[in-house]
C-alpha positions, 0 to 999 in steps of 0.5 A: 321239799327235801333238803336236796332239792332245796340245794338243787338250784345252787348247784345248777347254778354253780354248775352253770358258772363253771364253765364260764369261768373255765371258758375264761380260761380257755380264751386266755390259754388260746389268745396266751397259746396265739400270743406265742405262736406269734412271737416264736414266729417272728422270733424265727424271722429274727434268727432267719435275718440274723443267720443271714447277716452273720452268714453275710458277715462271715462271707466278708470277714473271709473276703477281708481275711483274704485281701489283708493276707495279700496285702501282708504278702505284698508289703512283705516283698515290698519290705525285701525290695525296700531292704535291698533298694537300701542296701544298695543305696547304702553302697551308692552313699559309701562310694560317693562318700568316698569320690567326694573325700578324693576329690577334696583332696585333689581340690586342695592340692590344687588350690595349693598349687594355684596359691604357689602359681599366684604368688609367683605371677604376682612376683612376676607381675612386680618385676614386670611393673618395674621394667615397664616403668623403665620403658616408660621412660624410654618411651616418653624419650622416644615419643620426644624424639617421634614428635622433633622428627615429625615437625622436622618431616612436616617442615621438609614436606612443606618444601618439597614440590613438584614442578613442570620439567623441561620435558614438558612432564610433571615432576616428582617430588624435588629436593633443593639439597641434600637433607631433602634428598635424603627424605626423597631416599627415604620415602624410597619411590625412586633411585637417587644418585648424586653427583659434582660435575666440573667444567672441562673434565671427563664426562662422569658417570652418573647411574647409567648415563654420563654428564659433562659441563659445558657452560655455567653462569653463575650471576643468572645460576644457570648452566648447560649440560651434555647427557649421554644415554643409550649412545646418545649426547643430548645438550641441556642448554642454559638450565636453572638451578632446581628446575627438572631436567628431563629425557627418556633412556633405556630400552623401554624408554623411562623417564629420568630427571636431572637436578641442580642444587647449587651452581658454583664457579665452574661446577654444578651439584645435583642428582640423578632421579630415575624410576625403582626399576629402571636399570642400575649402575654396572658394579665394577670388579 
């Protein structure tokens, strides 16, 4: 066997082994190539997604930029308006400050005037108090006089009475003396004419009538009078002291009353009472 023949199996083995190794290399290459393709594909997908997100982000940024610009414009406009408002408010504040200062001056002047007037009023009040004190003293005296007068009036009223007249008519209040007659005059309810008639004298004119004394009885306090009224003579016989002697007189008959308060020798003293609307005596020229 030649040397070539002895080496042939070894070579065949080497030759046979060579394709396996190469085959392993090829498989590894294929796997690597496939892995590269998968990685490239995945990377491509990531890039596509990233590009999409970037585009979205760019769009959002653009919209945000537009909004920001609009906001800036609006703020700028508002700033101008605010500036104008602030300027107007400042002017108003200055005007208001001027008005307040003027009002303070007026108030100060008014306060000073009021203080002067108050001082004058205090002085007047002090003067009035002095006058009032003096008046109080006078009023105290007047009150005393009034109280005394009221007491006198109360006493007089208890003395004044109403009695039935000789004509059967209830008389008014009857006075029994001069002081009571003055009180009746003060009341002003009727007209009163005082008289003094003496026996034997010419009939005396009293008011609108005439009176003549015919008879006097001092012991019994009686008297007889002739009364001339409306061209008629009326005899009032045996009348008593303080007795209302009644008769009617005038075109429209009204009740007249004669009251004698004092009976003396050949003389009587009393008064004639007539209604307030009765004719009065004719005034002599």
